[in-house]
N, C-alpha and C positions, 0 to 999 in steps of 0.2 A: 307104273300103274296108269299114268295118263295115256300112254300109247295103247295099252291093253283095253282100257275103257273106250277109247275112241274107235278101236277096231270092233268092239262089241256093238257100239252104236251104229257103225257102218253095216254090220250084219243085220241088225234089227231093221234099219231103214230099207235094205235090199229085200228082206223078207216081207216087209210091210208094203212096199211099192215095187212090184215086179216090172211094171212098165218102165220105171226109172232104171232098174237094173238092166233091162233089155236094151234100152237106148245107150247106156254107158258101155255095155258089152259091144254093141254095134260100132260105137266110136273107136273103142280099143282095137277091134278086129280090122276096121278100115285103116287105121294108122299103123298098127303093128303087125297085122296078119297073125298067123299062128306060130311064128318062129321065135319070138322073144318076149320078154317082159318089159314094161315101160321103165324108162329111166328119167331122172330130172330133166334131161335134155328134151324129152318128148312133151313136157308140160304145155308148151305153147300150142302144140297141135292137138291137145286134148282138153278143150275148154269145158265141155260138158262134164267130163270126169273130174276135172279140177273143181267145178262148181258143186258137184255132188259131195266131194270130200269136204269142202268148206261148209256146206250145208249141214253135214253130220256134226261138225264142231259147233255150229251155231244152234242147231236143233236141240241137242241135249248136251249143253256144256257141263263138264265135270266139276268145274269150280266157278264160283261167281267172280269172274274176272273184271267186272265193272268197278271202277274206282270211284270214290265219292268226289263230287264237285261242289264248290261253293258258289252260290248265286251272288254275283256282285251287284246287280241292279234288279229291282223288282221286275218280275216277268209274269206272263200268263201262259198257261198251257192247257188247251182244250177247256177253256172257261175257268180254270183253277188259278187263283192268284198265288204266286210264289214270292214271298217277301225277300228283299235283299238280306244276305247273311244266312240264308237257309242252306243246309247241306242236303244235297240230293244224290240218290243212288239210282243207276239204271238197273232194271230188273232183268238179269240175264236168264232167269228161269221162267 
């Protein structure tokens, strides 16, 4: 299910941002030509495509993968006081 959902997010992103799709396709064509599909060995030569795939996972995460953290010392974030002992969660959505 996770892979299927990530692929759907990728299709949504490519349909929503055709300029990104065109740039990713140009990078693929430049590195691979028309002869073959990319392999994991090609990843280092495809930094833009790699970034697009990572952005798809960040942009629409399928699960809230952020783990809770315990604040050990009093802190401040954007003017908000966070007392020691507070449990905080990152908002992945």
